[in-house]
Structures are given as C-alpha cells and as structure tokens.
KOLPA-920956 format. One record per residue: residue in one letter; chain; x, y, z of N, C-alpha, C in turn. Coordinates in Angstrom, 3 decimals. Example, Ala and Ser with C-alpha at 12.3 -4.5 7.8 and 13.67 -1.06 7.14 Angstrom:
2
('A', 'A', (13.190, -5.690, 7.800), (12.300, -4.500, 7.800), (13.200, -3.300, 7.800))
('S', 'A', (12.850, -2.250, 7.080), (13.670, -1.060, 7.140), (12.900, 0.030, 7.870))
This chain:
96
('A', 'A', (-24.241, 106.243, 6.651), (-23.815, 105.153, 7.507), (-23.584, 103.902, 6.672))
('R', 'A', (-22.546, 103.170, 7.008), (-22.253, 101.915, 6.319), (-23.173, 100.818, 6.816))
('L', 'A', (-23.712, 100.088, 5.881), (-24.524, 98.921, 6.221), (-23.598, 97.720, 6.360))
('P', 'A', (-23.971, 96.753, 7.178), (-23.171, 95.521, 7.231), (-23.176, 94.854, 5.856))
('A', 'A', (-22.086, 94.171, 5.530), (-22.018, 93.440, 4.263), (-23.119, 92.393, 4.232))
('D', 'A', (-23.744, 92.239, 3.059), (-24.884, 91.336, 2.920), (-24.735, 90.536, 1.628))
('A', 'A', (-24.621, 89.221, 1.756), (-24.421, 88.351, 0.596), (-25.585, 88.410, -0.388))
('A', 'A', (-26.813, 88.550, 0.096), (-27.974, 88.626, -0.810), (-27.900, 89.886, -1.667))
('R', 'A', (-27.521, 91.005, -1.048), (-27.339, 92.233, -1.842), (-26.169, 92.057, -2.806))
('G', 'A', (-25.137, 91.323, -2.365), (-23.983, 91.071, -3.221), (-24.353, 90.286, -4.458))
('K', 'A', (-25.217, 89.294, -4.283), (-25.680, 88.506, -5.431), (-26.406, 89.406, -6.429))
('S', 'A', (-27.214, 90.296, -5.925), (-27.923, 91.248, -6.784), (-26.940, 92.192, -7.480))
('A', 'A', (-25.925, 92.645, -6.744), (-24.935, 93.561, -7.312), (-24.127, 92.881, -8.420))
('L', 'A', (-23.887, 91.575, -8.291), (-23.185, 90.855, -9.356), (-23.943, 90.967, -10.673))
('H', 'A', (-25.270, 90.923, -10.593), (-26.099, 91.127, -11.790), (-25.949, 92.554, -12.292))
('Q', 'A', (-26.033, 93.507, -11.391), (-25.979, 94.932, -11.743), (-24.696, 95.270, -12.504))
('Y', 'A', (-23.569, 94.725, -12.071), (-22.288, 95.043, -12.698), (-21.939, 94.106, -13.857))
('G', 'A', (-22.804, 93.151, -14.160), (-22.597, 92.269, -15.302), (-21.446, 91.299, -15.138))
('C', 'A', (-21.170, 90.891, -13.920), (-20.017, 90.021, -13.653), (-20.082, 88.689, -14.394))
('A', 'A', (-21.288, 88.166, -14.591), (-21.444, 86.882, -15.275), (-21.178, 87.004, -16.775))
('T', 'A', (-20.956, 88.194, -17.262), (-20.578, 88.367, -18.655), (-19.214, 87.724, -18.909))
('C', 'A', (-18.352, 87.774, -17.898), (-16.990, 87.251, -18.051), (-16.661, 86.063, -17.153))
('H', 'A', (-17.446, 85.851, -16.103), (-17.153, 84.797, -15.130), (-18.314, 83.818, -14.998))
('R', 'A', (-17.992, 82.542, -14.787), (-18.992, 81.578, -14.331), (-19.081, 81.739, -12.824))
('I', 'A', (-20.294, 82.001, -12.331), (-20.496, 82.227, -10.904), (-21.655, 81.351, -10.447))
('P', 'A', (-21.421, 80.451, -9.495), (-22.513, 79.612, -9.002), (-23.680, 80.463, -8.498))
('G', 'A', (-24.877, 80.107, -8.952), (-26.074, 80.813, -8.511), (-26.399, 82.065, -9.298))
('I', 'A', (-25.557, 82.413, -10.280), (-25.773, 83.616, -11.087), (-25.960, 83.197, -12.531))
('V', 'A', (-27.059, 83.586, -13.126), (-27.331, 83.285, -14.525), (-26.694, 84.374, -15.369))
('G', 'A', (-25.988, 83.969, -16.421), (-25.360, 84.959, -17.293), (-24.783, 84.303, -18.520))
('A', 'A', (-24.003, 85.068, -19.219), (-23.435, 84.609, -20.480), (-22.417, 83.499, -20.286))
('N', 'A', (-21.777, 83.453, -19.122), (-20.775, 82.432, -18.827), (-19.652, 82.390, -19.859))
('A', 'A', (-19.271, 83.553, -20.364), (-18.169, 83.622, -21.314), (-16.858, 83.295, -20.606))
('P', 'A', (-15.990, 82.546, -21.258), (-14.732, 82.173, -20.608), (-13.667, 83.261, -20.709))
('V', 'A', (-14.002, 84.471, -20.322), (-13.044, 85.576, -20.355), (-12.238, 85.604, -19.061))
('G', 'A', (-12.947, 85.659, -17.934), (-12.295, 85.641, -16.626), (-12.396, 84.251, -16.028))
('P', 'A', (-11.675, 84.019, -14.943), (-11.714, 82.689, -14.331), (-13.079, 82.391, -13.714))
('P', 'A', (-13.438, 81.111, -13.651), (-14.677, 80.757, -12.939), (-14.501, 81.084, -11.462))
('L', 'A', (-15.575, 81.491, -10.819), (-15.488, 81.909, -9.425), (-15.941, 80.834, -8.444))
('E', 'A', (-16.211, 79.614, -8.933), (-16.495, 78.517, -8.019), (-15.310, 78.363, -7.075))
('G', 'A', (-15.585, 78.284, -5.797), (-14.542, 78.058, -4.814), (-13.688, 79.262, -4.465))
('I', 'A', (-14.044, 80.439, -4.962), (-13.206, 81.625, -4.695), (-13.061, 81.905, -3.202))
('G', 'A', (-14.077, 81.568, -2.424), (-14.007, 81.819, -0.986), (-12.963, 80.979, -0.280))
('A', 'A', (-12.517, 79.898, -0.901), (-11.517, 79.024, -0.300), (-10.128, 79.202, -0.911))
('R', 'A', (-10.009, 80.055, -1.914), (-8.707, 80.254, -2.556), (-7.798, 81.109, -1.671))
('G', 'A', (-6.522, 80.875, -1.798), (-5.552, 81.609, -0.993), (-5.283, 83.013, -1.485))
('F', 'A', (-5.445, 83.225, -2.803), (-5.116, 84.524, -3.377), (-6.209, 85.008, -4.320))
('I', 'A', (-6.286, 86.305, -4.457), (-7.178, 86.967, -5.405), (-6.302, 87.437, -6.560))
('A', 'A', (-6.653, 87.035, -7.767), (-5.923, 87.424, -8.975), (-4.446, 87.048, -8.905))
('G', 'A', (-4.109, 86.111, -8.049), (-2.735, 85.664, -7.923), (-1.800, 86.641, -7.241))
('V', 'A', (-2.342, 87.760, -6.725), (-1.461, 88.785, -6.156), (-1.820, 89.234, -4.748))
('L', 'A', (-3.068, 89.076, -4.343), (-3.510, 89.555, -3.029), (-3.956, 88.386, -2.168))
('P', 'A', (-3.513, 88.314, -0.913), (-4.081, 87.308, -0.020), (-5.603, 87.474, 0.028))
('N', 'A', (-6.314, 86.368, 0.029), (-7.774, 86.402, -0.032), (-8.368, 86.717, 1.341))
('T', 'A', (-8.534, 88.016, 1.589), (-9.186, 88.508, 2.798), (-10.377, 89.355, 2.362))
('P', 'A', (-11.353, 89.579, 3.238), (-12.477, 90.433, 2.852), (-12.026, 91.833, 2.412))
('E', 'A', (-11.059, 92.403, 3.114), (-10.584, 93.745, 2.766), (-9.925, 93.772, 1.388))
('N', 'A', (-9.126, 92.752, 1.106), (-8.473, 92.694, -0.197), (-9.460, 92.416, -1.316))
('M', 'A', (-10.502, 91.628, -1.048), (-11.510, 91.385, -2.072), (-12.213, 92.698, -2.413))
('V', 'A', (-12.538, 93.486, -1.414), (-13.162, 94.795, -1.660), (-12.218, 95.663, -2.486))
('R', 'A', (-10.958, 95.682, -2.107), (-9.960, 96.471, -2.851), (-9.913, 96.030, -4.310))
('W', 'A', (-9.866, 94.715, -4.531), (-9.814, 94.176, -5.896), (-11.058, 94.552, -6.690))
('L', 'A', (-12.224, 94.383, -6.094), (-13.472, 94.672, -6.796), (-13.595, 96.143, -7.156))
('R', 'A', (-13.099, 97.010, -6.300), (-13.207, 98.449, -6.544), (-12.152, 98.967, -7.515))
('H', 'A', (-10.930, 98.437, -7.428), (-9.817, 99.001, -8.207), (-8.898, 97.915, -8.770))
('P', 'A', (-9.428, 97.019, -9.597), (-8.586, 95.920, -10.091), (-7.363, 96.395, -10.873))
('Q', 'A', (-7.507, 97.437, -11.645), (-6.372, 97.936, -12.422), (-5.298, 98.555, -11.534))
('G', 'A', (-5.691, 99.101, -10.390), (-4.720, 99.630, -9.436), (-3.941, 98.529, -8.747))
('V', 'A', (-4.567, 97.368, -8.589), (-3.915, 96.216, -7.957), (-3.023, 95.500, -8.969))
('S', 'A', (-3.541, 95.301, -10.160), (-2.819, 94.531, -11.182), (-3.080, 95.154, -12.556))
('P', 'A', (-2.284, 96.144, -12.944), (-2.537, 96.889, -14.188), (-2.595, 96.036, -15.455))
('R', 'A', (-1.993, 94.852, -15.451), (-2.006, 94.000, -16.645), (-3.198, 93.054, -16.663))
('S', 'A', (-4.037, 93.128, -15.643), (-5.214, 92.270, -15.578), (-6.247, 92.692, -16.621))
('A', 'A', (-7.007, 91.738, -17.102), (-8.107, 92.042, -18.019), (-9.344, 92.528, -17.266))
('M', 'A', (-9.329, 92.415, -15.938), (-10.478, 92.846, -15.131), (-10.577, 94.374, -15.197))
('P', 'A', (-11.706, 94.879, -15.715), (-11.851, 96.332, -15.821), (-12.292, 96.958, -14.504))
('D', 'A', (-12.018, 98.238, -14.379), (-12.537, 99.011, -13.250), (-13.971, 99.369, -13.599))
('L', 'A', (-14.922, 98.789, -12.885), (-16.349, 98.971, -13.189), (-17.014, 100.044, -12.344))
('G', 'A', (-16.248, 100.752, -11.527), (-16.849, 101.780, -10.682), (-17.695, 101.200, -9.562))
('V', 'A', (-17.297, 100.047, -9.036), (-18.055, 99.387, -7.971), (-17.969, 100.234, -6.701))
('S', 'A', (-19.114, 100.529, -6.119), (-19.142, 101.329, -4.890), (-18.593, 100.521, -3.721))
('D', 'A', (-18.228, 101.211, -2.658), (-17.719, 100.526, -1.465), (-18.755, 99.550, -0.916))
('Q', 'A', (-20.006, 99.983, -0.788), (-21.049, 99.108, -0.245), (-21.265, 97.897, -1.139))
('D', 'A', (-21.343, 98.119, -2.449), (-21.532, 96.997, -3.369), (-20.350, 96.035, -3.300))
('A', 'A', (-19.143, 96.562, -3.220), (-17.957, 95.705, -3.145), (-17.980, 94.871, -1.868))
('R', 'A', (-18.372, 95.454, -0.750), (-18.445, 94.696, 0.500), (-19.522, 93.620, 0.417))
('D', 'A', (-20.638, 93.953, -0.220), (-21.715, 92.964, -0.379), (-21.303, 91.833, -1.328))
('I', 'A', (-20.668, 92.190, -2.439), (-20.195, 91.170, -3.385), (-19.146, 90.288, -2.713))
('A', 'A', (-18.246, 90.892, -1.960), (-17.228, 90.129, -1.241), (-17.875, 89.135, -0.282))
('A', 'A', (-18.950, 89.544, 0.377), (-19.656, 88.639, 1.291), (-20.242, 87.454, 0.522))
('F', 'A', (-20.813, 87.704, -0.644), (-21.349, 86.616, -1.459), (-20.224, 85.681, -1.910))
('L', 'A', (-19.149, 86.256, -2.443), (-18.053, 85.447, -2.955), (-17.367, 84.635, -1.849))
('A', 'A', (-17.316, 85.179, -0.643), (-16.699, 84.458, 0.478), (-17.440, 83.158, 0.771))
('G', 'A', (-18.719, 83.115, 0.439), (-19.516, 81.911, 0.669), (-19.351, 80.844, -0.391))
('L', 'A', (-18.621, 81.146, -1.456), (-18.400, 80.176, -2.539), (-17.162, 79.363, -2.211))
('K', 'A', (-17.368, 78.307, -1.450), (-16.232, 77.494, -0.976), (-16.171, 76.175, -1.695))
C-alpha cells in the first residue's frame, strides 16, 4: 500500500540519496558543492530543470528518472523509489 507523501520522511531520504553532495538544500547539512543548482525556493519555481512544469507528479518523475526527462542533465539516476520520490517532493514543495 502507498503511504501518503511525508515531508519529514523526504528530508531523511534526501540524506539517504546524498542530495546535499551536489545541491544546497535549506535544512539539510551536506557538502554544499556547487554542482547542481541550490534548491532554496524550488517549491515556488515554475519549472523543474527548465523542462517540466513544477507539479508534484512531475517532481516525482524528475527525481526517479532525471536522465529520461533530460538526457543532457548532470543529474544522475539514483534509483529513487516511488515512495521516497513522493516524500522528497513533499519536502521540496515546502521550500518556497
């Protein structure tokens, strides 16, 4: 059974997948390397990766299969599960 998306689990999943290795993420301690864009305000942005309208469904799609969405992106496919992607999307949606 699918659990409802949960931002607290999403915050934990961001650690699990090492997202802060490449992104600055408010509330997440990490390397803060300037590889990927900072995620401050991602919940208020109009587009994800410049190609997808910023909706919860598209954020899940991006998190699970970034190379399928934008093959030239530096964002790797990390094998994010559906539940983890929904939880991470819930956390990121709150970054306004």
